[in-house]
Residue, then its C-alpha position, 0 to 999 in steps of 0.5 A: m270468697k266473693r272475688a275468686g278471680r281477683n283473689m287468685l291474681v292477687a295471690v300469684a302477684g303476692f307470690g311474685l313480690a314475696t319472691v323478689v323480696f326474698g331474693y334481695s333479703e340479707s336477713f334470715w328472719l325476713s327471708l323466712g317470712m317471705l318463704v312463709l308468704t310464698g307458701a301461703f300465696d301459692n296455697v290460695s292460688v292452688v285451691i282456687r285453680h283446682t276448684l275452677v278446674q273441677t267445677l268448670t270442666p264437664d263431668e265426662m271430661r273431668g278425669r282427662v282434664s285433671a290428668v292433663n292438668g296434673i302433668f302440666i303442674g308436675s312438669s312445670n315444677q321440673i322445667g322451672t327448676l331447670e330454668s332457675g338453675l340455668t339462670a343462676a349459673w348465667l346471672g347469679t343466684v340473686p338475679s335468678v330469684v328476682l327475675g323469677g319473681v318479676g316474671t311472675i308479676i308480669v304474667v299476672l298483669f298479662a293474664a289480668i289484661a288479656w282475660p278480664e273475665l278472670r278478674k271479674f270471676g266472683r264466687l266459686h260456688p255459682i259457676r253458671a254465672f261465670l259460664a254465662l259471662v264467658a259465653r258472651n265473650p268469644c275470646g274468653i278463657a273457656r275457649v283457650 
């Protein structure tokens, strides 16, 4: 993987797009295909994100950062379930699913614009080059 940052953004945007198509789909097979794609896109983004957390975190902080990351991931699933249920109750099931997909795409666009270092991030292996790139930008993602 030569462009990990771009690939992660594309995978998350693909997840959002597949979610939108799933929301509008009235075909069992199209819905099933979109669910397969959401799983595949999510898998790619999770692998890249977890690799970044493991490789960018200093050794002495890795356990704590991984623990906090795990809490955020676990709680975000539960909060997302609550949000989706409330949205479905207010607007209906299809609008809830579609808005979730559109929201995902909007977040990807925001992240790509707000943190260009993320878009430019290359291979997962030579992490020193990425750290040098972020160090030159005081608004980089490593400072968030």
